[in-house]
PyMOL Python script that loads the backbone (N, CA, C, O; Angstrom):
from pymol import cmd

cmd.read_pdbstr("""\
ATOM      1  N   MET A   1      38.787  64.076  90.952  1.00  0.00           N
ATOM      2  CA  MET A   1      38.095  63.339  89.929  1.00  0.00           C
ATOM      3  C   MET A   1      38.379  61.851  90.123  1.00  0.00           C
ATOM      4  O   MET A   1      39.532  61.424  90.079  1.00  0.00           O
ATOM      5  N   THR A   2      37.359  61.091  90.330  1.00  0.00           N
ATOM      6  CA  THR A   2      37.511  59.664  90.553  1.00  0.00           C
ATOM      7  C   THR A   2      36.758  58.906  89.475  1.00  0.00           C
ATOM      8  O   THR A   2      35.646  59.270  89.093  1.00  0.00           O
ATOM      9  N   THR A   3      37.369  57.877  89.010  1.00  0.00           N
ATOM     10  CA  THR A   3      36.712  57.023  88.026  1.00  0.00           C
ATOM     11  C   THR A   3      36.589  55.633  88.607  1.00  0.00           C
ATOM     12  O   THR A   3      37.505  55.113  89.243  1.00  0.00           O
ATOM     13  N   THR A   4      35.465  55.068  88.377  1.00  0.00           N
ATOM     14  CA  THR A   4      35.269  53.704  88.840  1.00  0.00           C
ATOM     15  C   THR A   4      35.172  52.802  87.627  1.00  0.00           C
ATOM     16  O   THR A   4      34.507  53.134  86.645  1.00  0.00           O
ATOM     17  N   THR A   5      35.802  51.720  87.694  1.00  0.00           N
ATOM     18  CA  THR A   5      35.730  50.754  86.605  1.00  0.00           C
ATOM     19  C   THR A   5      34.925  49.566  87.081  1.00  0.00           C
ATOM     20  O   THR A   5      35.119  49.045  88.179  1.00  0.00           O
ATOM     21  N   THR A   6      34.030  49.164  86.230  1.00  0.00           N
ATOM     22  CA  THR A   6      33.242  47.980  86.561  1.00  0.00           C
ATOM     23  C   THR A   6      33.611  46.892  85.580  1.00  0.00           C
ATOM     24  O   THR A   6      33.705  47.130  84.376  1.00  0.00           O
ATOM     25  N   GLN A   7      33.812  45.742  86.080  1.00  0.00           N
ATOM     26  CA  GLN A   7      34.122  44.611  85.231  1.00  0.00           C
ATOM     27  C   GLN A   7      32.899  43.712  85.175  1.00  0.00           C
ATOM     28  O   GLN A   7      32.279  43.390  86.188  1.00  0.00           O
ATOM     29  N   GLU A   8      32.581  43.326  83.956  1.00  0.00           N
ATOM     30  CA  GLU A   8      31.436  42.443  83.786  1.00  0.00           C
ATOM     31  C   GLU A   8      31.859  41.002  83.997  1.00  0.00           C
ATOM     32  O   GLU A   8      32.937  40.585  83.575  1.00  0.00           O
ATOM     33  N   THR A   9      31.029  40.286  84.625  1.00  0.00           N
ATOM     34  CA  THR A   9      31.262  38.861  84.790  1.00  0.00           C
ATOM     35  C   THR A   9      30.335  38.123  83.838  1.00  0.00           C
ATOM     36  O   THR A   9      29.367  38.707  83.350  1.00  0.00           O
ATOM     37  N   PRO A  10      30.606  36.872  83.567  1.00  0.00           N
ATOM     38  CA  PRO A  10      29.722  36.130  82.669  1.00  0.00           C
ATOM     39  C   PRO A  10      28.267  36.119  83.133  1.00  0.00           C
ATOM     40  O   PRO A  10      27.361  36.048  82.304  1.00  0.00           O
ATOM     41  N   ASN A  11      28.037  36.187  84.404  1.00  0.00           N
ATOM     42  CA  ASN A  11      26.673  36.185  84.922  1.00  0.00           C
ATOM     43  C   ASN A  11      25.955  37.505  84.657  1.00  0.00           C
ATOM     44  O   ASN A  11      24.724  37.547  84.669  1.00  0.00           O
ATOM     45  N   ASP A  12      26.702  38.584  84.419  1.00  0.00           N
ATOM     46  CA  ASP A  12      26.092  39.887  84.166  1.00  0.00           C
ATOM     47  C   ASP A  12      25.551  40.010  82.749  1.00  0.00           C
ATOM     48  O   ASP A  12      24.714  40.871  82.476  1.00  0.00           O
ATOM     49  N   ARG A  13      26.017  39.169  81.859  1.00  0.00           N
ATOM     50  CA  ARG A  13      25.573  39.245  80.464  1.00  0.00           C
ATOM     51  C   ARG A  13      24.198  38.622  80.290  1.00  0.00           C
ATOM     52  O   ARG A  13      23.793  37.730  81.035  1.00  0.00           O
ATOM     53  N   SER A  14      23.498  39.119  79.288  1.00  0.00           N
ATOM     54  CA  SER A  14      22.171  38.601  79.001  1.00  0.00           C
ATOM     55  C   SER A  14      22.266  37.220  78.376  1.00  0.00           C
ATOM     56  O   SER A  14      23.154  36.961  77.563  1.00  0.00           O
ATOM     57  N   THR A  15      21.373  36.353  78.743  1.00  0.00           N
ATOM     58  CA  THR A  15      21.367  34.999  78.192  1.00  0.00           C
ATOM     59  C   THR A  15      20.113  34.734  77.379  1.00  0.00           C
ATOM     60  O   THR A  15      19.846  33.594  77.000  1.00  0.00           O
ATOM     61  N   THR A  16      19.354  35.762  77.112  1.00  0.00           N
ATOM     62  CA  THR A  16      18.128  35.603  76.324  1.00  0.00           C
ATOM     63  C   THR A  16      18.242  36.405  75.048  1.00  0.00           C
ATOM     64  O   THR A  16      19.008  37.365  74.961  1.00  0.00           O
ATOM     65  N   PHE A  17      17.466  35.996  74.061  1.00  0.00           N
ATOM     66  CA  PHE A  17      17.435  36.708  72.794  1.00  0.00           C
ATOM     67  C   PHE A  17      16.552  37.939  72.931  1.00  0.00           C
ATOM     68  O   PHE A  17      15.442  37.871  73.459  1.00  0.00           O
ATOM     69  N   GLN A  18      17.061  39.060  72.448  1.00  0.00           N
ATOM     70  CA  GLN A  18      16.276  40.284  72.442  1.00  0.00           C
ATOM     71  C   GLN A  18      16.326  40.857  71.040  1.00  0.00           C
ATOM     72  O   GLN A  18      17.398  41.175  70.526  1.00  0.00           O
ATOM     73  N   ALA A  19      15.162  40.987  70.427  1.00  0.00           N
ATOM     74  CA  ALA A  19      15.091  41.513  69.067  1.00  0.00           C
ATOM     75  C   ALA A  19      15.517  42.972  69.055  1.00  0.00           C
ATOM     76  O   ALA A  19      15.236  43.723  69.988  1.00  0.00           O
ATOM     77  N   VAL A  20      16.201  43.361  67.983  1.00  0.00           N
ATOM     78  CA  VAL A  20      16.656  44.737  67.821  1.00  0.00           C
ATOM     79  C   VAL A  20      15.597  45.493  67.039  1.00  0.00           C
ATOM     80  O   VAL A  20      15.107  45.009  66.019  1.00  0.00           O
ATOM     81  N   GLN A  21      15.256  46.640  67.498  1.00  0.00           N
ATOM     82  CA  GLN A  21      14.251  47.462  66.829  1.00  0.00           C
ATOM     83  C   GLN A  21      14.918  48.386  65.817  1.00  0.00           C
ATOM     84  O   GLN A  21      16.020  48.881  66.052  1.00  0.00           O
ATOM     85  N   GLY A  22      14.245  48.616  64.685  1.00  0.00           N
ATOM     86  CA  GLY A  22      14.750  49.557  63.694  1.00  0.00           C
ATOM     87  C   GLY A  22      15.617  48.894  62.646  1.00  0.00           C
ATOM     88  O   GLY A  22      15.924  47.704  62.725  1.00  0.00           O
ATOM     89  N   ASN A  23      16.006  49.688  61.665  1.00  0.00           N
ATOM     90  CA  ASN A  23      16.827  49.210  60.559  1.00  0.00           C
ATOM     91  C   ASN A  23      18.284  49.150  61.012  1.00  0.00           C
ATOM     92  O   ASN A  23      18.839  50.144  61.480  1.00  0.00           O
ATOM     93  N   GLN A  24      18.878  48.010  60.873  1.00  0.00           N
ATOM     94  CA  GLN A  24      20.263  47.836  61.315  1.00  0.00           C
ATOM     95  C   GLN A  24      21.251  47.791  60.158  1.00  0.00           C
ATOM     96  O   GLN A  24      22.377  47.332  60.347  1.00  0.00           O
ATOM     97  N   GLY A  25      20.883  48.240  58.994  1.00  0.00           N
ATOM     98  CA  GLY A  25      21.822  48.244  57.873  1.00  0.00           C
ATOM     99  C   GLY A  25      21.693  47.006  57.026  1.00  0.00           C
ATOM    100  O   GLY A  25      20.636  46.749  56.448  1.00  0.00           O
ATOM    101  N   GLU A  26      22.757  46.238  56.946  1.00  0.00           N
ATOM    102  CA  GLU A  26      22.805  45.083  56.059  1.00  0.00           C
ATOM    103  C   GLU A  26      21.980  43.935  56.619  1.00  0.00           C
ATOM    104  O   GLU A  26      22.342  43.315  57.619  1.00  0.00           O
ATOM    105  N   GLN A  27      20.880  43.669  55.962  1.00  0.00           N
ATOM    106  CA  GLN A  27      20.068  42.511  56.305  1.00  0.00           C
ATOM    107  C   GLN A  27      19.639  41.863  55.013  1.00  0.00           C
ATOM    108  O   GLN A  27      19.142  42.535  54.108  1.00  0.00           O
ATOM    109  N   TYR A  28      19.828  40.567  54.921  1.00  0.00           N
ATOM    110  CA  TYR A  28      19.497  39.830  53.712  1.00  0.00           C
ATOM    111  C   TYR A  28      18.418  38.809  54.028  1.00  0.00           C
ATOM    112  O   TYR A  28      18.358  38.242  55.119  1.00  0.00           O
ATOM    113  N   SER A  29      17.593  38.603  53.060  1.00  0.00           N
ATOM    114  CA  SER A  29      16.556  37.586  53.201  1.00  0.00           C
ATOM    115  C   SER A  29      17.202  36.205  53.158  1.00  0.00           C
ATOM    116  O   SER A  29      18.119  35.962  52.374  1.00  0.00           O
ATOM    117  N   GLY A  30      16.717  35.313  54.002  1.00  0.00           N
ATOM    118  CA  GLY A  30      17.244  33.956  54.019  1.00  0.00           C
ATOM    119  C   GLY A  30      17.008  33.245  52.699  1.00  0.00           C
ATOM    120  O   GLY A  30      17.846  32.459  52.258  1.00  0.00           O
ATOM    121  N   GLY A  31      15.869  33.516  52.063  1.00  0.00           N
ATOM    122  CA  GLY A  31      15.567  32.898  50.770  1.00  0.00           C
ATOM    123  C   GLY A  31      16.538  33.335  49.695  1.00  0.00           C
ATOM    124  O   GLY A  31      16.980  32.523  48.882  1.00  0.00           O
ATOM    125  N   VAL A  32      16.872  34.619  49.687  1.00  0.00           N
ATOM    126  CA  VAL A  32      17.823  35.127  48.691  1.00  0.00           C
ATOM    127  C   VAL A  32      19.196  34.491  48.903  1.00  0.00           C
ATOM    128  O   VAL A  32      19.858  34.103  47.940  1.00  0.00           O
ATOM    129  N   LEU A  33      19.618  34.387  50.151  1.00  0.00           N
ATOM    130  CA  LEU A  33      20.913  33.761  50.429  1.00  0.00           C
ATOM    131  C   LEU A  33      20.922  32.295  50.033  1.00  0.00           C
ATOM    132  O   LEU A  33      21.922  31.799  49.514  1.00  0.00           O
ATOM    133  N   LEU A  34      19.821  31.599  50.270  1.00  0.00           N
ATOM    134  CA  LEU A  34      19.727  30.190  49.910  1.00  0.00           C
ATOM    135  C   LEU A  34      19.798  30.008  48.400  1.00  0.00           C
ATOM    136  O   LEU A  34      20.537  29.151  47.916  1.00  0.00           O
ATOM    137  N   VAL A  35      19.048  30.796  47.656  1.00  0.00           N
ATOM    138  CA  VAL A  35      19.058  30.702  46.194  1.00  0.00           C
ATOM    139  C   VAL A  35      20.435  31.062  45.652  1.00  0.00           C
ATOM    140  O   VAL A  35      20.921  30.413  44.726  1.00  0.00           O
ATOM    141  N   THR A  36      21.064  32.073  46.209  1.00  0.00           N
ATOM    142  CA  THR A  36      22.404  32.469  45.769  1.00  0.00           C
ATOM    143  C   THR A  36      23.412  31.358  46.034  1.00  0.00           C
ATOM    144  O   THR A  36      24.263  31.081  45.189  1.00  0.00           O
ATOM    145  N   ALA A  37      23.324  30.727  47.185  1.00  0.00           N
ATOM    146  CA  ALA A  37      24.254  29.642  47.511  1.00  0.00           C
ATOM    147  C   ALA A  37      24.055  28.459  46.562  1.00  0.00           C
ATOM    148  O   ALA A  37      25.030  27.887  46.075  1.00  0.00           O
ATOM    149  N   TYR A  38      22.805  28.091  46.299  1.00  0.00           N
ATOM    150  CA  TYR A  38      22.549  26.991  45.376  1.00  0.00           C
ATOM    151  C   TYR A  38      23.010  27.342  43.961  1.00  0.00           C
ATOM    152  O   TYR A  38      23.563  26.492  43.263  1.00  0.00           O
ATOM    153  N   ALA A  39      22.787  28.582  43.534  1.00  0.00           N
ATOM    154  CA  ALA A  39      23.232  28.997  42.201  1.00  0.00           C
ATOM    155  C   ALA A  39      24.751  28.907  42.097  1.00  0.00           C
ATOM    156  O   ALA A  39      25.278  28.458  41.079  1.00  0.00           O
ATOM    157  N   ALA A  40      25.450  29.327  43.136  1.00  0.00           N
ATOM    158  CA  ALA A  40      26.918  29.249  43.126  1.00  0.00           C
ATOM    159  C   ALA A  40      27.380  27.795  43.068  1.00  0.00           C
ATOM    160  O   ALA A  40      28.307  27.467  42.328  1.00  0.00           O
ATOM    161  N   LEU A  41      26.740  26.928  43.842  1.00  0.00           N
ATOM    162  CA  LEU A  41      27.114  25.510  43.819  1.00  0.00           C
ATOM    163  C   LEU A  41      26.861  24.885  42.455  1.00  0.00           C
ATOM    164  O   LEU A  41      27.702  24.138  41.954  1.00  0.00           O
ATOM    165  N   TRP A  42      25.711  25.179  41.846  1.00  0.00           N
ATOM    166  CA  TRP A  42      25.412  24.632  40.525  1.00  0.00           C
ATOM    167  C   TRP A  42      26.398  25.159  39.488  1.00  0.00           C
ATOM    168  O   TRP A  42      26.820  24.417  38.602  1.00  0.00           O
ATOM    169  N   LEU A  43      26.767  26.429  39.591  1.00  0.00           N
ATOM    170  CA  LEU A  43      27.728  27.006  38.658  1.00  0.00           C
ATOM    171  C   LEU A  43      29.079  26.305  38.769  1.00  0.00           C
ATOM    172  O   LEU A  43      29.696  25.975  37.756  1.00  0.00           O
ATOM    173  N   VAL A  44      29.533  26.082  39.986  1.00  0.00           N
ATOM    174  CA  VAL A  44      30.807  25.382  40.198  1.00  0.00           C
ATOM    175  C   VAL A  44      30.709  23.954  39.660  1.00  0.00           C
ATOM    176  O   VAL A  44      31.636  23.475  39.007  1.00  0.00           O
ATOM    177  N   LEU A  45      29.600  23.278  39.927  1.00  0.00           N
ATOM    178  CA  LEU A  45      29.418  21.906  39.473  1.00  0.00           C
ATOM    179  C   LEU A  45      29.420  21.824  37.946  1.00  0.00           C
ATOM    180  O   LEU A  45      30.115  20.980  37.380  1.00  0.00           O
ATOM    181  N   PHE A  46      28.658  22.681  37.272  1.00  0.00           N
ATOM    182  CA  PHE A  46      28.613  22.645  35.809  1.00  0.00           C
ATOM    183  C   PHE A  46      29.951  23.029  35.189  1.00  0.00           C
ATOM    184  O   PHE A  46      30.328  22.478  34.155  1.00  0.00           O
ATOM    185  N   THR A  47      30.670  23.955  35.797  1.00  0.00           N
ATOM    186  CA  THR A  47      31.999  24.318  35.302  1.00  0.00           C
ATOM    187  C   THR A  47      32.937  23.123  35.413  1.00  0.00           C
ATOM    188  O   THR A  47      33.683  22.827  34.480  1.00  0.00           O
ATOM    189  N   TRP A  48      32.901  22.441  36.545  1.00  0.00           N
ATOM    190  CA  TRP A  48      33.760  21.273  36.734  1.00  0.00           C
ATOM    191  C   TRP A  48      33.410  20.172  35.734  1.00  0.00           C
ATOM    192  O   TRP A  48      34.303  19.552  35.157  1.00  0.00           O
ATOM    193  N   ILE A  49      32.122  19.927  35.528  1.00  0.00           N
ATOM    194  CA  ILE A  49      31.697  18.902  34.566  1.00  0.00           C
ATOM    195  C   ILE A  49      32.156  19.277  33.159  1.00  0.00           C
ATOM    196  O   ILE A  49      32.628  18.417  32.415  1.00  0.00           O
ATOM    197  N   ALA A  50      32.025  20.545  32.788  1.00  0.00           N
ATOM    198  CA  ALA A  50      32.459  20.979  31.458  1.00  0.00           C
ATOM    199  C   ALA A  50      33.958  20.783  31.274  1.00  0.00           C
ATOM    200  O   ALA A  50      34.401  20.354  30.208  1.00  0.00           O
ATOM    201  N   LEU A  51      34.739  21.092  32.298  1.00  0.00           N
ATOM    202  CA  LEU A  51      36.193  20.909  32.196  1.00  0.00           C
ATOM    203  C   LEU A  51      36.562  19.429  32.088  1.00  0.00           C
ATOM    204  O   LEU A  51      37.444  19.063  31.310  1.00  0.00           O
ATOM    205  N   VAL A  52      35.893  18.581  32.862  1.00  0.00           N
ATOM    206  CA  VAL A  52      36.159  17.143  32.789  1.00  0.00           C
ATOM    207  C   VAL A  52      35.751  16.605  31.423  1.00  0.00           C
ATOM    208  O   VAL A  52      36.464  15.793  30.835  1.00  0.00           O
ATOM    209  N   TRP A  53      34.608  17.054  30.920  1.00  0.00           N
ATOM    210  CA  TRP A  53      34.126  16.621  29.607  1.00  0.00           C
ATOM    211  C   TRP A  53      35.139  16.996  28.525  1.00  0.00           C
ATOM    212  O   TRP A  53      35.460  16.195  27.648  1.00  0.00           O
ATOM    213  N   ARG A  54      35.633  18.233  28.609  1.00  0.00           N
ATOM    214  CA  ARG A  54      36.603  18.705  27.613  1.00  0.00           C
ATOM    215  C   ARG A  54      37.893  17.888  27.675  1.00  0.00           C
ATOM    216  O   ARG A  54      38.448  17.516  26.641  1.00  0.00           O
ATOM    217  N   LYS A  55      38.362  17.615  28.877  1.00  0.00           N
ATOM    218  CA  LYS A  55      39.588  16.828  29.031  1.00  0.00           C
ATOM    219  C   LYS A  55      39.380  15.400  28.522  1.00  0.00           C
ATOM    220  O   LYS A  55      40.269  14.831  27.889  1.00  0.00           O
ATOM    221  N   GLN A  56      38.214  14.824  28.797  1.00  0.00           N
ATOM    222  CA  GLN A  56      37.922  13.478  28.331  1.00  0.00           C
ATOM    223  C   GLN A  56      37.861  13.436  26.805  1.00  0.00           C
ATOM    224  O   GLN A  56      38.323  12.470  26.198  1.00  0.00           O
ATOM    225  N   SER A  57      37.304  14.457  26.186  1.00  0.00           N
ATOM    226  CA  SER A  57      37.256  14.514  24.718  1.00  0.00           C
ATOM    227  C   SER A  57      38.657  14.563  24.133  1.00  0.00           C
ATOM    228  O   SER A  57      38.942  13.903  23.135  1.00  0.00           O
ATOM    229  N   ALA A  58      39.530  15.344  24.752  1.00  0.00           N
ATOM    230  CA  ALA A  58      40.917  15.424  24.286  1.00  0.00           C
ATOM    231  C   ALA A  58      41.611  14.074  24.443  1.00  0.00           C
ATOM    232  O   ALA A  58      42.369  13.659  23.566  1.00  0.00           O
ATOM    233  N   LEU A  59      41.356  13.392  25.549  1.00  0.00           N
ATOM    234  CA  LEU A  59      41.964  12.070  25.752  1.00  0.00           C
ATOM    235  C   LEU A  59      41.423  11.048  24.752  1.00  0.00           C
ATOM    236  O   LEU A  59      42.176  10.209  24.258  1.00  0.00           O
ATOM    237  N   ASN A  60      40.123  11.113  24.452  1.00  0.00           N
ATOM    238  CA  ASN A  60      39.547  10.211  23.457  1.00  0.00           C
ATOM    239  C   ASN A  60      40.151  10.438  22.078  1.00  0.00           C
ATOM    240  O   ASN A  60      40.422   9.483  21.349  1.00  0.00           O
ATOM    241  N   ALA A  61      40.361  11.698  21.721  1.00  0.00           N
ATOM    242  CA  ALA A  61      40.971  12.008  20.428  1.00  0.00           C
ATOM    243  C   ALA A  61      42.409  11.497  20.371  1.00  0.00           C
ATOM    244  O   ALA A  61      42.847  10.960  19.353  1.00  0.00           O
ATOM    245  N   ARG A  62      43.130  11.667  21.462  1.00  0.00           N
ATOM    246  CA  ARG A  62      44.518  11.198  21.499  1.00  0.00           C
ATOM    247  C   ARG A  62      44.578   9.672  21.431  1.00  0.00           C
ATOM    248  O   ARG A  62      45.444   9.118  20.754  1.00  0.00           O
ATOM    249  N   LEU A  63      43.673   8.996  22.118  1.00  0.00           N
ATOM    250  CA  LEU A  63      43.625   7.545  22.084  1.00  0.00           C
ATOM    251  C   LEU A  63      43.288   7.042  20.679  1.00  0.00           C
ATOM    252  O   LEU A  63      43.877   6.067  20.213  1.00  0.00           O
ATOM    253  N   ALA A  64      42.351   7.696  20.009  1.00  0.00           N
ATOM    254  CA  ALA A  64      41.996   7.303  18.641  1.00  0.00           C
ATOM    255  C   ALA A  64      43.190   7.484  17.716  1.00  0.00           C
ATOM    256  O   ALA A  64      43.422   6.657  16.834  1.00  0.00           O
ATOM    257  N   ASP A  65      43.947   8.555  17.906  1.00  0.00           N
ATOM    258  CA  ASP A  65      45.137   8.795  17.084  1.00  0.00           C
ATOM    259  C   ASP A  65      46.195   7.713  17.341  1.00  0.00           C
ATOM    260  O   ASP A  65      46.814   7.211  16.403  1.00  0.00           O
ATOM    261  N   LEU A  66      46.394   7.362  18.598  1.00  0.00           N
ATOM    262  CA  LEU A  66      47.354   6.310  18.911  1.00  0.00           C
ATOM    263  C   LEU A  66      46.930   4.963  18.337  1.00  0.00           C
ATOM    264  O   LEU A  66      47.769   4.207  17.849  1.00  0.00           O
ATOM    265  N   GLU A  67      45.647   4.660  18.391  1.00  0.00           N
ATOM    266  CA  GLU A  67      45.153   3.412  17.805  1.00  0.00           C
ATOM    267  C   GLU A  67      45.361   3.394  16.291  1.00  0.00           C
ATOM    268  O   GLU A  67      45.705   2.361  15.716  1.00  0.00           O
ATOM    269  N   ARG A  68      45.150   4.542  15.652  1.00  0.00           N
ATOM    270  CA  ARG A  68      45.368   4.633  14.210  1.00  0.00           C
ATOM    271  C   ARG A  68      46.836   4.392  13.879  1.00  0.00           C
ATOM    272  O   ARG A  68      47.144   3.668  12.932  1.00  0.00           O
ATOM    273  N   VAL A  69      47.738   4.985  14.643  1.00  0.00           N
ATOM    274  CA  VAL A  69      49.172   4.814  14.418  1.00  0.00           C
ATOM    275  C   VAL A  69      49.579   3.360  14.647  1.00  0.00           C
ATOM    276  O   VAL A  69      50.367   2.809  13.879  1.00  0.00           O
ATOM    277  N   LEU A  70      49.049   2.741  15.692  1.00  0.00           N
ATOM    278  CA  LEU A  70      49.372   1.339  15.966  1.00  0.00           C
ATOM    279  C   LEU A  70      48.840   0.417  14.871  1.00  0.00           C
ATOM    280  O   LEU A  70      49.528  -0.519  14.464  1.00  0.00           O
ATOM    281  N   ASP A  71      47.622   0.672  14.392  1.00  0.00           N
ATOM    282  CA  ASP A  71      47.069  -0.137  13.300  1.00  0.00           C
ATOM    283  C   ASP A  71      47.907   0.002  12.041  1.00  0.00           C
ATOM    284  O   ASP A  71      48.138  -0.974  11.326  1.00  0.00           O
ATOM    285  N   LYS A  72      48.361   1.219  11.774  1.00  0.00           N
ATOM    286  CA  LYS A  72      49.204   1.461  10.592  1.00  0.00           C
ATOM    287  C   LYS A  72      50.532   0.733  10.731  1.00  0.00           C
ATOM    288  O   LYS A  72      51.016   0.128   9.774  1.00  0.00           O
ATOM    289  N   ALA A  73      51.123   0.791  11.923  1.00  0.00           N
ATOM    290  CA  ALA A  73      52.402   0.106  12.154  1.00  0.00           C
ATOM    291  C   ALA A  73      52.220  -1.408  12.066  1.00  0.00           C
ATOM    292  O   ALA A  73      53.087  -2.104  11.537  1.00  0.00           O
ATOM    293  N   ALA A  74      51.115  -1.919  12.572  1.00  0.00           N
ATOM    294  CA  ALA A  74      50.861  -3.356  12.490  1.00  0.00           C
ATOM    295  C   ALA A  74      50.657  -3.787  11.046  1.00  0.00           C
ATOM    296  O   ALA A  74      51.126  -4.853  10.646  1.00  0.00           O
ATOM    297  N   ALA A  75      49.970  -2.981  10.267  1.00  0.00           N
ATOM    298  CA  ALA A  75      49.760  -3.314   8.852  1.00  0.00           C
ATOM    299  C   ALA A  75      51.077  -3.310   8.099  1.00  0.00           C
ATOM    300  O   ALA A  75      51.301  -4.173   7.251  1.00  0.00           O
ATOM    301  N   GLU A  76      51.945  -2.366   8.387  1.00  0.00           N
ATOM    302  CA  GLU A  76      53.264  -2.309   7.727  1.00  0.00           C
ATOM    303  C   GLU A  76      54.118  -3.519   8.132  1.00  0.00           C
ATOM    304  O   GLU A  76      54.845  -4.073   7.308  1.00  0.00           O
ATOM    305  N   ALA A  77      54.025  -3.922   9.399  1.00  0.00           N
ATOM    306  CA  ALA A  77      54.791  -5.077   9.872  1.00  0.00           C
ATOM    307  C   ALA A  77      54.282  -6.351   9.199  1.00  0.00           C
ATOM    308  O   ALA A  77      55.080  -7.221   8.849  1.00  0.00           O
ATOM    309  N   ASP A  78      52.973  -6.474   9.012  1.00  0.00           N
ATOM    310  CA  ASP A  78      52.412  -7.639   8.316  1.00  0.00           C
ATOM    311  C   ASP A  78      52.826  -7.652   6.858  1.00  0.00           C
ATOM    312  O   ASP A  78      53.043  -8.726   6.296  1.00  0.00           O
ATOM    313  N   GLY A  79      52.940  -6.494   6.230  1.00  0.00           N
ATOM    314  CA  GLY A  79      53.331  -6.398   4.829  1.00  0.00           C
ATOM    315  C   GLY A  79      54.780  -6.777   4.627  1.00  0.00           C
ATOM    316  O   GLY A  79      55.127  -7.341   3.589  1.00  0.00           O
ATOM    317  N   LYS A  80      55.636  -6.483   5.591  1.00  0.00           N
ATOM    318  CA  LYS A  80      57.050  -6.822   5.474  1.00  0.00           C
ATOM    319  C   LYS A  80      57.306  -8.299   5.715  1.00  0.00           C
ATOM    320  O   LYS A  80      58.272  -8.851   5.188  1.00  0.00           O
ATOM    321  N   LYS A  81      56.446  -8.956   6.511  1.00  0.00           N
ATOM    322  CA  LYS A  81      56.600 -10.378   6.795  1.00  0.00           C
ATOM    323  C   LYS A  81      56.273 -11.233   5.593  1.00  0.00           C
ATOM    324  O   LYS A  81      56.829 -12.322   5.449  1.00  0.00           O
ATOM    325  N   LYS A  82      55.406 -10.785   4.744  1.00  0.00           N
ATOM    326  CA  LYS A  82      54.959 -11.591   3.602  1.00  0.00           C
ATOM    327  C   LYS A  82      55.927 -11.552   2.514  1.00  0.00           C
ATOM    328  O   LYS A  82      55.712 -12.175   1.474  1.00  0.00           O
TER     329      LYS A  82
END
""", "prot")
cmd.dss("prot")
cmd.show_as("cartoon", "prot")
cmd.util.cbc("prot")
cmd.orient("prot")
């Protein structure tokens, strides 16, 4: 019993495109993939904007509170000077 082994060289491989016939399982439409990718990007973008908006609102509230405290302290300091 003899076995021969053949080794392929780069020149033995096909260099042209050959369409595959029949159903090959998982195939997705390019349009569906494009819409899905854009939907995912928009979802990430809107989520990020919502988080930044929420954080900015919290910072604005904290700044307003600090300004109120400073105004109150300044008014008390002016009252003690008189």
